[in-house]
PDB file with one MODEL, atoms N, CA, C and O in Angstrom:
MODEL        1
ATOM      1  N   MET A   1     122.482  79.284  85.511  1.00  0.00           N
ATOM      2  CA  MET A   1     121.820  80.620  85.230  1.00  0.00           C
ATOM      3  C   MET A   1     122.119  80.871  83.821  1.00  0.00           C
ATOM      4  O   MET A   1     123.248  80.802  83.335  1.00  0.00           O
ATOM      5  N   SER A   2     120.998  81.178  83.160  1.00  0.00           N
ATOM      6  CA  SER A   2     121.014  81.635  81.696  1.00  0.00           C
ATOM      7  C   SER A   2     121.572  82.901  81.640  1.00  0.00           C
ATOM      8  O   SER A   2     121.679  83.581  82.661  1.00  0.00           O
ATOM      9  N   LYS A   3     122.021  83.378  80.306  1.00  0.00           N
ATOM     10  CA  LYS A   3     122.615  84.681  80.069  1.00  0.00           C
ATOM     11  C   LYS A   3     121.505  85.770  80.500  1.00  0.00           C
ATOM     12  O   LYS A   3     121.822  86.806  81.083  1.00  0.00           O
ATOM     13  N   GLU A   4     120.238  85.458  80.177  1.00  0.00           N
ATOM     14  CA  GLU A   4     119.211  86.493  80.476  1.00  0.00           C
ATOM     15  C   GLU A   4     119.103  86.657  81.916  1.00  0.00           C
ATOM     16  O   GLU A   4     118.806  87.804  82.247  1.00  0.00           O
ATOM     17  N   GLN A   5     119.261  85.828  82.858  1.00  0.00           N
ATOM     18  CA  GLN A   5     119.175  85.867  84.265  1.00  0.00           C
ATOM     19  C   GLN A   5     120.287  86.559  84.889  1.00  0.00           C
ATOM     20  O   GLN A   5     121.436  86.160  84.697  1.00  0.00           O
ATOM     21  N   LYS A   6     120.013  87.675  85.702  1.00  0.00           N
ATOM     22  CA  LYS A   6     121.223  88.319  86.371  1.00  0.00           C
ATOM     23  C   LYS A   6     121.291  87.835  87.776  1.00  0.00           C
ATOM     24  O   LYS A   6     120.358  87.392  88.445  1.00  0.00           O
ATOM     25  N   ASN A   7     122.585  87.991  88.137  1.00  0.00           N
ATOM     26  CA  ASN A   7     122.907  87.700  89.680  1.00  0.00           C
ATOM     27  C   ASN A   7     122.136  88.876  90.413  1.00  0.00           C
ATOM     28  O   ASN A   7     122.341  90.038  90.064  1.00  0.00           O
ATOM     29  N   PRO A   8     121.280  88.577  91.395  1.00  0.00           N
ATOM     30  CA  PRO A   8     120.589  89.564  92.156  1.00  0.00           C
ATOM     31  C   PRO A   8     121.523  90.501  92.795  1.00  0.00           C
ATOM     32  O   PRO A   8     121.139  91.647  93.031  1.00  0.00           O
ATOM     33  N   VAL A   9     122.784  90.102  93.115  1.00  0.00           N
ATOM     34  CA  VAL A   9     123.580  90.821  93.845  1.00  0.00           C
ATOM     35  C   VAL A   9     124.266  91.930  93.073  1.00  0.00           C
ATOM     36  O   VAL A   9     124.545  93.034  93.542  1.00  0.00           O
ATOM     37  N   VAL A  10     124.511  91.507  91.813  1.00  0.00           N
ATOM     38  CA  VAL A  10     125.131  92.522  90.864  1.00  0.00           C
ATOM     39  C   VAL A  10     124.012  93.073  90.025  1.00  0.00           C
ATOM     40  O   VAL A  10     123.473  92.445  89.114  1.00  0.00           O
ATOM     41  N   GLU A  11     123.686  94.368  90.422  1.00  0.00           N
ATOM     42  CA  GLU A  11     122.570  94.954  89.674  1.00  0.00           C
ATOM     43  C   GLU A  11     123.080  96.071  88.664  1.00  0.00           C
ATOM     44  O   GLU A  11     122.370  96.551  87.781  1.00  0.00           O
ATOM     45  N   SER A  12     124.301  96.396  88.889  1.00  0.00           N
ATOM     46  CA  SER A  12     124.896  97.501  87.982  1.00  0.00           C
ATOM     47  C   SER A  12     126.374  97.133  87.722  1.00  0.00           C
ATOM     48  O   SER A  12     126.981  96.592  88.647  1.00  0.00           O
ATOM     49  N   GLU A  13     127.059  97.386  86.476  1.00  0.00           N
ATOM     50  CA  GLU A  13     128.229  97.125  86.319  1.00  0.00           C
ATOM     51  C   GLU A  13     129.070  98.237  86.838  1.00  0.00           C
ATOM     52  O   GLU A  13     130.290  98.117  86.947  1.00  0.00           O
ATOM     53  N   SER A  14     128.369  99.408  87.186  1.00  0.00           N
ATOM     54  CA  SER A  14     129.212 100.467  87.761  1.00  0.00           C
ATOM     55  C   SER A  14     129.277 100.462  89.255  1.00  0.00           C
ATOM     56  O   SER A  14     129.878 101.356  89.851  1.00  0.00           O
ATOM     57  N   GLU A  15     128.578  99.322  89.978  1.00  0.00           N
ATOM     58  CA  GLU A  15     128.412  99.231  91.416  1.00  0.00           C
ATOM     59  C   GLU A  15     129.895  99.279  91.957  1.00  0.00           C
ATOM     60  O   GLU A  15     130.854  98.956  91.255  1.00  0.00           O
ATOM     61  N   GLU A  16     130.004  99.708  93.264  1.00  0.00           N
ATOM     62  CA  GLU A  16     131.222  99.730  94.018  1.00  0.00           C
ATOM     63  C   GLU A  16     131.172  98.675  94.841  1.00  0.00           C
ATOM     64  O   GLU A  16     130.203  98.500  95.581  1.00  0.00           O
ATOM     65  N   PHE A  17     132.256  97.820  94.804  1.00  0.00           N
ATOM     66  CA  PHE A  17     132.383  96.628  95.761  1.00  0.00           C
ATOM     67  C   PHE A  17     133.450  96.921  96.752  1.00  0.00           C
ATOM     68  O   PHE A  17     134.469  97.579  96.539  1.00  0.00           O
ATOM     69  N   LEU A  18     133.054  96.295  97.969  1.00  0.00           N
ATOM     70  CA  LEU A  18     134.218  96.364  98.901  1.00  0.00           C
ATOM     71  C   LEU A  18     134.908  94.981  99.177  1.00  0.00           C
ATOM     72  O   LEU A  18     134.324  93.927  98.925  1.00  0.00           O
ATOM     73  N   THR A  19     136.181  95.026  99.707  1.00  0.00           N
ATOM     74  CA  THR A  19     136.752  93.794 100.159  1.00  0.00           C
ATOM     75  C   THR A  19     136.259  93.632 101.558  1.00  0.00           C
ATOM     76  O   THR A  19     135.826  94.590 102.198  1.00  0.00           O
ATOM     77  N   VAL A  20     136.334  92.266 102.092  1.00  0.00           N
ATOM     78  CA  VAL A  20     136.011  92.012 103.328  1.00  0.00           C
ATOM     79  C   VAL A  20     136.630  92.836 104.497  1.00  0.00           C
ATOM     80  O   VAL A  20     136.019  93.090 105.535  1.00  0.00           O
ATOM     81  N   ALA A  21     138.003  93.256 104.203  1.00  0.00           N
ATOM     82  CA  ALA A  21     138.819  93.980 105.133  1.00  0.00           C
ATOM     83  C   ALA A  21     138.231  95.453 104.996  1.00  0.00           C
ATOM     84  O   ALA A  21     138.014  96.053 106.049  1.00  0.00           O
ATOM     85  N   GLU A  22     137.988  96.014 103.927  1.00  0.00           N
ATOM     86  CA  GLU A  22     137.403  97.364 103.709  1.00  0.00           C
ATOM     87  C   GLU A  22     136.167  97.504 104.393  1.00  0.00           C
ATOM     88  O   GLU A  22     135.972  98.498 105.093  1.00  0.00           O
ATOM     89  N   ALA A  23     135.175  96.474 104.244  1.00  0.00           N
ATOM     90  CA  ALA A  23     133.752  96.497 104.967  1.00  0.00           C
ATOM     91  C   ALA A  23     134.020  96.306 106.207  1.00  0.00           C
ATOM     92  O   ALA A  23     133.193  96.897 106.901  1.00  0.00           O
ATOM     93  N   ALA A  24     134.988  95.616 106.965  1.00  0.00           N
ATOM     94  CA  ALA A  24     135.069  95.365 108.170  1.00  0.00           C
ATOM     95  C   ALA A  24     135.692  96.819 108.935  1.00  0.00           C
ATOM     96  O   ALA A  24     135.264  97.183 110.031  1.00  0.00           O
ATOM     97  N   LYS A  25     136.552  97.428 108.327  1.00  0.00           N
ATOM     98  CA  LYS A  25     136.856  98.656 108.900  1.00  0.00           C
ATOM     99  C   LYS A  25     135.857  99.666 108.818  1.00  0.00           C
ATOM    100  O   LYS A  25     135.710 100.464 109.743  1.00  0.00           O
ATOM    101  N   LEU A  26     135.069  99.705 107.660  1.00  0.00           N
ATOM    102  CA  LEU A  26     133.761 100.809 107.674  1.00  0.00           C
ATOM    103  C   LEU A  26     132.676 100.376 108.768  1.00  0.00           C
ATOM    104  O   LEU A  26     131.952 101.205 109.321  1.00  0.00           O
ATOM    105  N   LEU A  27     132.637  99.215 108.990  1.00  0.00           N
ATOM    106  CA  LEU A  27     131.723  98.641 110.151  1.00  0.00           C
ATOM    107  C   LEU A  27     132.132  98.675 111.537  1.00  0.00           C
ATOM    108  O   LEU A  27     131.354  98.732 112.490  1.00  0.00           O
ATOM    109  N   GLY A  28     133.587  98.632 111.611  1.00  0.00           N
ATOM    110  CA  GLY A  28     134.074  98.478 113.032  1.00  0.00           C
ATOM    111  C   GLY A  28     134.045  97.151 113.495  1.00  0.00           C
ATOM    112  O   GLY A  28     134.013  97.017 114.719  1.00  0.00           O
ATOM    113  N   VAL A  29     134.048  96.060 112.741  1.00  0.00           N
ATOM    114  CA  VAL A  29     134.032  94.776 113.159  1.00  0.00           C
ATOM    115  C   VAL A  29     135.267  94.067 112.620  1.00  0.00           C
ATOM    116  O   VAL A  29     136.050  94.597 111.832  1.00  0.00           O
ATOM    117  N   PHE A  30     135.390  92.787 113.117  1.00  0.00           N
ATOM    118  CA  PHE A  30     136.673  91.870 112.661  1.00  0.00           C
ATOM    119  C   PHE A  30     136.139  91.397 111.339  1.00  0.00           C
ATOM    120  O   PHE A  30     134.937  91.293 111.092  1.00  0.00           O
ATOM    121  N   PRO A  31     137.181  91.099 110.447  1.00  0.00           N
ATOM    122  CA  PRO A  31     136.854  90.448 109.271  1.00  0.00           C
ATOM    123  C   PRO A  31     136.140  88.979 109.431  1.00  0.00           C
ATOM    124  O   PRO A  31     135.294  88.543 108.650  1.00  0.00           O
ATOM    125  N   SER A  32     136.595  88.363 110.481  1.00  0.00           N
ATOM    126  CA  SER A  32     135.916  87.004 110.755  1.00  0.00           C
ATOM    127  C   SER A  32     134.338  87.048 110.893  1.00  0.00           C
ATOM    128  O   SER A  32     133.608  86.158 110.457  1.00  0.00           O
ATOM    129  N   THR A  33     133.892  88.188 111.551  1.00  0.00           N
ATOM    130  CA  THR A  33     132.664  88.448 111.859  1.00  0.00           C
ATOM    131  C   THR A  33     131.814  88.669 110.388  1.00  0.00           C
ATOM    132  O   THR A  33     130.656  88.277 110.244  1.00  0.00           O
ATOM    133  N   LEU A  34     132.488  89.268 109.476  1.00  0.00           N
ATOM    134  CA  LEU A  34     131.678  89.348 108.030  1.00  0.00           C
ATOM    135  C   LEU A  34     131.893  88.226 107.427  1.00  0.00           C
ATOM    136  O   LEU A  34     131.012  87.972 106.606  1.00  0.00           O
ATOM    137  N   TYR A  35     132.808  87.364 107.513  1.00  0.00           N
ATOM    138  CA  TYR A  35     132.939  85.995 106.671  1.00  0.00           C
ATOM    139  C   TYR A  35     131.890  85.166 107.464  1.00  0.00           C
ATOM    140  O   TYR A  35     131.317  84.358 106.732  1.00  0.00           O
ATOM    141  N   ARG A  36     131.541  85.146 108.571  1.00  0.00           N
ATOM    142  CA  ARG A  36     130.605  84.467 109.145  1.00  0.00           C
ATOM    143  C   ARG A  36     129.089  84.816 108.729  1.00  0.00           C
ATOM    144  O   ARG A  36     128.242  83.928 108.640  1.00  0.00           O
ATOM    145  N   GLU A  37     128.847  85.975 108.517  1.00  0.00           N
ATOM    146  CA  GLU A  37     127.698  86.679 108.135  1.00  0.00           C
ATOM    147  C   GLU A  37     127.509  86.437 106.566  1.00  0.00           C
ATOM    148  O   GLU A  37     126.364  86.210 106.176  1.00  0.00           O
ATOM    149  N   LEU A  38     128.445  86.467 105.737  1.00  0.00           N
ATOM    150  CA  LEU A  38     128.501  86.132 104.440  1.00  0.00           C
ATOM    151  C   LEU A  38     128.223  84.715 104.050  1.00  0.00           C
ATOM    152  O   LEU A  38     127.373  84.407 103.216  1.00  0.00           O
ATOM    153  N   TRP A  39     129.020  83.825 104.728  1.00  0.00           N
ATOM    154  CA  TRP A  39     128.527  82.380 104.603  1.00  0.00           C
ATOM    155  C   TRP A  39     127.334  81.856 105.073  1.00  0.00           C
ATOM    156  O   TRP A  39     126.885  80.759 104.741  1.00  0.00           O
ATOM    157  N   ALA A  40     126.740  82.752 105.959  1.00  0.00           N
ATOM    158  CA  ALA A  40     125.326  82.293 106.458  1.00  0.00           C
ATOM    159  C   ALA A  40     124.252  83.116 105.605  1.00  0.00           C
ATOM    160  O   ALA A  40     123.069  83.107 105.942  1.00  0.00           O
ATOM    161  N   ARG A  41     124.679  83.793 104.546  1.00  0.00           N
ATOM    162  CA  ARG A  41     123.661  84.590 103.724  1.00  0.00           C
ATOM    163  C   ARG A  41     123.010  85.727 104.572  1.00  0.00           C
ATOM    164  O   ARG A  41     121.903  86.198 104.309  1.00  0.00           O
ATOM    165  N   ARG A  42     123.713  86.082 105.501  1.00  0.00           N
ATOM    166  CA  ARG A  42     122.946  87.187 106.325  1.00  0.00           C
ATOM    167  C   ARG A  42     123.278  88.645 105.773  1.00  0.00           C
ATOM    168  O   ARG A  42     122.674  89.655 106.135  1.00  0.00           O
ATOM    169  N   LEU A  43     124.444  88.618 104.736  1.00  0.00           N
ATOM    170  CA  LEU A  43     124.875  89.813 104.285  1.00  0.00           C
ATOM    171  C   LEU A  43     124.943  89.467 102.671  1.00  0.00           C
ATOM    172  O   LEU A  43     125.102  88.333 102.220  1.00  0.00           O
ATOM    173  N   PRO A  44     124.800  90.590 101.946  1.00  0.00           N
ATOM    174  CA  PRO A  44     124.879  90.304 100.502  1.00  0.00           C
ATOM    175  C   PRO A  44     126.164  90.432 100.239  1.00  0.00           C
ATOM    176  O   PRO A  44     126.759  91.433 100.640  1.00  0.00           O
ATOM    177  N   GLY A  45     126.849  89.392  99.483  1.00  0.00           N
ATOM    178  CA  GLY A  45     127.998  89.281  98.906  1.00  0.00           C
ATOM    179  C   GLY A  45     128.178  88.494  97.623  1.00  0.00           C
ATOM    180  O   GLY A  45     127.231  87.828  97.204  1.00  0.00           O
ATOM    181  N   ILE A  46     129.304  88.525  96.989  1.00  0.00           N
ATOM    182  CA  ILE A  46     129.633  87.637  95.826  1.00  0.00           C
ATOM    183  C   ILE A  46     131.058  86.869  96.112  1.00  0.00           C
ATOM    184  O   ILE A  46     132.074  87.467  96.466  1.00  0.00           O
ATOM    185  N   ARG A  47     130.986  85.683  95.936  1.00  0.00           N
ATOM    186  CA  ARG A  47     132.270  84.885  96.213  1.00  0.00           C
ATOM    187  C   ARG A  47     133.082  84.710  94.782  1.00  0.00           C
ATOM    188  O   ARG A  47     132.560  84.101  93.848  1.00  0.00           O
ATOM    189  N   ILE A  48     134.031  85.128  94.711  1.00  0.00           N
ATOM    190  CA  ILE A  48     134.941  85.007  93.422  1.00  0.00           C
ATOM    191  C   ILE A  48     135.919  83.974  93.541  1.00  0.00           C
ATOM    192  O   ILE A  48     136.671  83.993  94.516  1.00  0.00           O
ATOM    193  N   GLY A  49     136.026  82.930  92.543  1.00  0.00           N
ATOM    194  CA  GLY A  49     137.004  81.967  92.429  1.00  0.00           C
ATOM    195  C   GLY A  49     136.342  80.734  93.127  1.00  0.00           C
ATOM    196  O   GLY A  49     135.230  80.635  93.645  1.00  0.00           O
ATOM    197  N   ARG A  50     137.447  79.739  92.976  1.00  0.00           N
ATOM    198  CA  ARG A  50     137.122  78.426  93.419  1.00  0.00           C
ATOM    199  C   ARG A  50     137.432  78.215  94.919  1.00  0.00           C
ATOM    200  O   ARG A  50     138.067  79.090  95.507  1.00  0.00           O
ATOM    201  N   GLY A  51     137.045  77.169  95.536  1.00  0.00           N
ATOM    202  CA  GLY A  51     137.436  76.898  96.933  1.00  0.00           C
ATOM    203  C   GLY A  51     136.968  77.799  97.779  1.00  0.00           C
ATOM    204  O   GLY A  51     135.775  78.078  97.666  1.00  0.00           O
ATOM    205  N   ARG A  52     137.704  78.428  98.750  1.00  0.00           N
ATOM    206  CA  ARG A  52     137.376  79.457  99.512  1.00  0.00           C
ATOM    207  C   ARG A  52     136.885  80.884  98.888  1.00  0.00           C
ATOM    208  O   ARG A  52     136.044  81.676  99.311  1.00  0.00           O
ATOM    209  N   GLY A  53     137.668  80.923  97.792  1.00  0.00           N
ATOM    210  CA  GLY A  53     137.509  82.207  97.066  1.00  0.00           C
ATOM    211  C   GLY A  53     137.891  83.391  97.732  1.00  0.00           C
ATOM    212  O   GLY A  53     138.612  83.419  98.729  1.00  0.00           O
ATOM    213  N   THR A  54     137.310  84.542  97.067  1.00  0.00           N
ATOM    214  CA  THR A  54     137.403  85.863  97.702  1.00  0.00           C
ATOM    215  C   THR A  54     136.049  86.572  97.687  1.00  0.00           C
ATOM    216  O   THR A  54     135.376  86.582  96.656  1.00  0.00           O
ATOM    217  N   TRP A  55     135.657  87.135  98.754  1.00  0.00           N
ATOM    218  CA  TRP A  55     134.339  87.726  98.772  1.00  0.00           C
ATOM    219  C   TRP A  55     134.607  89.241  98.278  1.00  0.00           C
ATOM    220  O   TRP A  55     135.648  89.876  98.443  1.00  0.00           O
ATOM    221  N   ARG A  56     133.428  89.674  97.635  1.00  0.00           N
ATOM    222  CA  ARG A  56     133.270  91.202  97.428  1.00  0.00           C
ATOM    223  C   ARG A  56     131.864  91.475  97.894  1.00  0.00           C
ATOM    224  O   ARG A  56     131.044  90.557  97.856  1.00  0.00           O
ATOM    225  N   ILE A  57     131.532  92.652  98.325  1.00  0.00           N
ATOM    226  CA  ILE A  57     130.351  93.083  98.967  1.00  0.00           C
ATOM    227  C   ILE A  57     129.878  94.333  98.491  1.00  0.00           C
ATOM    228  O   ILE A  57     130.508  95.357  98.756  1.00  0.00           O
ATOM    229  N   PRO A  58     128.706  94.365  97.733  1.00  0.00           N
ATOM    230  CA  PRO A  58     128.506  95.565  97.132  1.00  0.00           C
ATOM    231  C   PRO A  58     128.017  96.612  98.305  1.00  0.00           C
ATOM    232  O   PRO A  58     127.308  96.326  99.269  1.00  0.00           O
ATOM    233  N   LYS A  59     128.543  97.823  97.996  1.00  0.00           N
ATOM    234  CA  LYS A  59     128.823  98.840  99.008  1.00  0.00           C
ATOM    235  C   LYS A  59     127.358  99.266  99.257  1.00  0.00           C
ATOM    236  O   LYS A  59     126.924  99.336 100.406  1.00  0.00           O
ATOM    237  N   ARG A  60     126.650  99.531  98.253  1.00  0.00           N
ATOM    238  CA  ARG A  60     125.461 100.159  98.388  1.00  0.00           C
ATOM    239  C   ARG A  60     124.215  99.167  98.942  1.00  0.00           C
ATOM    240  O   ARG A  60     123.254  99.544  99.613  1.00  0.00           O
ATOM    241  N   GLN A  61     124.467  97.924  98.521  1.00  0.00           N
ATOM    242  CA  GLN A  61     123.486  96.888  99.409  1.00  0.00           C
ATOM    243  C   GLN A  61     123.837  96.684 100.803  1.00  0.00           C
ATOM    244  O   GLN A  61     122.978  96.493 101.664  1.00  0.00           O
ATOM    245  N   LEU A  62     125.126  96.720 101.050  1.00  0.00           N
ATOM    246  CA  LEU A  62     125.724  96.714 102.411  1.00  0.00           C
ATOM    247  C   LEU A  62     125.030  97.785 103.306  1.00  0.00           C
ATOM    248  O   LEU A  62     124.537  97.492 104.395  1.00  0.00           O
ATOM    249  N   LEU A  63     125.020  99.037 102.788  1.00  0.00           N
ATOM    250  CA  LEU A  63     124.497 100.159 103.521  1.00  0.00           C
ATOM    251  C   LEU A  63     123.222 100.042 103.594  1.00  0.00           C
ATOM    252  O   LEU A  63     122.727 100.381 104.669  1.00  0.00           O
ATOM    253  N   GLU A  64     122.463  99.631 102.708  1.00  0.00           N
ATOM    254  CA  GLU A  64     120.960  99.451 102.718  1.00  0.00           C
ATOM    255  C   GLU A  64     120.594  98.271 103.758  1.00  0.00           C
ATOM    256  O   GLU A  64     119.604  98.316 104.488  1.00  0.00           O
ATOM    257  N   HIS A  65     121.442  97.303 103.732  1.00  0.00           N
ATOM    258  CA  HIS A  65     121.239  96.206 104.879  1.00  0.00           C
ATOM    259  C   HIS A  65     121.366  96.664 106.270  1.00  0.00           C
ATOM    260  O   HIS A  65     120.661  96.278 107.202  1.00  0.00           O
ATOM    261  N   LEU A  66     122.312  97.509 106.331  1.00  0.00           N
ATOM    262  CA  LEU A  66     122.469  98.251 107.694  1.00  0.00           C
ATOM    263  C   LEU A  66     121.406  99.206 108.132  1.00  0.00           C
ATOM    264  O   LEU A  66     121.040  99.287 109.304  1.00  0.00           O
ATOM    265  N   ARG A  67     120.903  99.953 107.120  1.00  0.00           N
ATOM    266  CA  ARG A  67     119.861 100.742 107.397  1.00  0.00           C
ATOM    267  C   ARG A  67     118.582 100.165 107.876  1.00  0.00           C
ATOM    268  O   ARG A  67     117.931 100.630 108.811  1.00  0.00           O
ATOM    269  N   ARG A  68     118.230  99.012 107.102  1.00  0.00           N
ATOM    270  CA  ARG A  68     117.068  98.111 107.387  1.00  0.00           C
ATOM    271  C   ARG A  68     117.114  97.670 108.838  1.00  0.00           C
ATOM    272  O   ARG A  68     116.120  97.751 109.560  1.00  0.00           O
ATOM    273  N   GLN A  69     118.376  97.166 109.288  1.00  0.00           N
ATOM    274  CA  GLN A  69     118.657  96.593 110.618  1.00  0.00           C
ATOM    275  C   GLN A  69     118.422  97.650 111.550  1.00  0.00           C
ATOM    276  O   GLN A  69     117.667  97.442 112.500  1.00  0.00           O
ATOM    277  N   ALA A  70     119.047  98.898 111.376  1.00  0.00           N
ATOM    278  CA  ALA A  70     118.829  99.985 112.398  1.00  0.00           C
ATOM    279  C   ALA A  70     117.322 100.325 112.593  1.00  0.00           C
ATOM    280  O   ALA A  70     116.876 100.604 113.706  1.00  0.00           O
ATOM    281  N   GLU A  71     116.485 100.290 111.367  1.00  0.00           N
ATOM    282  CA  GLU A  71     115.218 100.616 111.420  1.00  0.00           C
ATOM    283  C   GLU A  71     114.380  99.595 112.412  1.00  0.00           C
ATOM    284  O   GLU A  71     113.567  99.930 113.274  1.00  0.00           O
ATOM    285  N   ALA A  72     114.788  98.286 112.065  1.00  0.00           N
ATOM    286  CA  ALA A  72     114.195  97.159 112.890  1.00  0.00           C
ATOM    287  C   ALA A  72     114.411  97.289 114.303  1.00  0.00           C
ATOM    288  O   ALA A  72     113.576  97.101 115.188  1.00  0.00           O
ATOM    289  N   ARG A  73     115.724  97.661 114.443  1.00  0.00           N
ATOM    290  CA  ARG A  73     116.139  97.842 115.962  1.00  0.00           C
ATOM    291  C   ARG A  73     115.359  99.034 116.792  1.00  0.00           C
ATOM    292  O   ARG A  73     115.117  99.046 117.999  1.00  0.00           O
ATOM    293  N   VAL A  74     115.068  99.928 115.907  1.00  0.00           N
ATOM    294  CA  VAL A  74     114.168 101.188 116.591  1.00  0.00           C
ATOM    295  C   VAL A  74     112.829 100.634 116.777  1.00  0.00           C
ATOM    296  O   VAL A  74     112.253 100.830 117.848  1.00  0.00           O
ATOM    297  N   VAL A  75     112.328 100.025 115.931  1.00  0.00           N
ATOM    298  CA  VAL A  75     110.905  99.392 116.140  1.00  0.00           C
ATOM    299  C   VAL A  75     110.808  98.308 117.306  1.00  0.00           C
ATOM    300  O   VAL A  75     109.827  98.242 118.045  1.00  0.00           O
ATOM    301  N   ARG A  76     111.747  97.590 117.389  1.00  0.00           N
ATOM    302  CA  ARG A  76     111.891  96.568 118.603  1.00  0.00           C
ATOM    303  C   ARG A  76     111.862  97.316 119.834  1.00  0.00           C
ATOM    304  O   ARG A  76     111.055  97.059 120.727  1.00  0.00           O
ATOM    305  N   GLU A  77     112.849  98.371 119.916  1.00  0.00           N
ATOM    306  CA  GLU A  77     112.920  99.243 121.000  1.00  0.00           C
ATOM    307  C   GLU A  77     111.656  99.941 121.539  1.00  0.00           C
ATOM    308  O   GLU A  77     111.470 100.071 122.749  1.00  0.00           O
ATOM    309  N   GLU A  78     110.794 100.386 120.608  1.00  0.00           N
ATOM    310  CA  GLU A  78     109.478 101.217 120.794  1.00  0.00           C
ATOM    311  C   GLU A  78     108.523 100.171 121.330  1.00  0.00           C
ATOM    312  O   GLU A  78     107.815 100.468 122.292  1.00  0.00           O
ATOM    313  N   VAL A  79     108.440  98.813 120.709  1.00  0.00           N
ATOM    314  CA  VAL A  79     107.566  97.854 121.115  1.00  0.00           C
ATOM    315  C   VAL A  79     107.780  97.457 122.578  1.00  0.00           C
ATOM    316  O   VAL A  79     106.900  97.256 123.415  1.00  0.00           O
ATOM    317  N   ASP A  80     109.145  97.377 122.741  1.00  0.00           N
ATOM    318  CA  ASP A  80     109.640  96.990 124.294  1.00  0.00           C
ATOM    319  C   ASP A  80     109.224  98.205 125.373  1.00  0.00           C
ATOM    320  O   ASP A  80     109.061  97.985 126.574  1.00  0.00           O
ATOM    321  N   ASN A  81     109.108  99.256 124.876  1.00  0.00           N
ATOM    322  CA  ASN A  81     108.771 100.323 125.775  1.00  0.00           C
ATOM    323  C   ASN A  81     107.253 100.672 125.904  1.00  0.00           C
ATOM    324  O   ASN A  81     106.830 101.575 126.626  1.00  0.00           O
ATOM    325  N   VAL A  82     106.509  99.886 125.153  1.00  0.00           N
ATOM    326  CA  VAL A  82     104.929 100.100 125.150  1.00  0.00           C
ATOM    327  C   VAL A  82     104.376  99.205 126.412  1.00  0.00           C
ATOM    328  O   VAL A  82     103.172  99.172 126.665  1.00  0.00           O
TER     329      VAL A  82
ENDMDL
END
């Protein structure tokens, strides 16, 4: 990645990041669930370090992801009720 290209996950240097444990507590799920979603690229996140590394999850993007999922769920329920 060239210096001009930015990582799409990191949009702002002032962005707040959550650890997997913090995000799991916020969402009410087990950390293992979040790791599975992060590795499958179904959740936005940044892996820091080598090997397994450490994950950081942009809080704003996580909340936006959850909002989109909730909207999609409502649409599916409306379609199912037609």
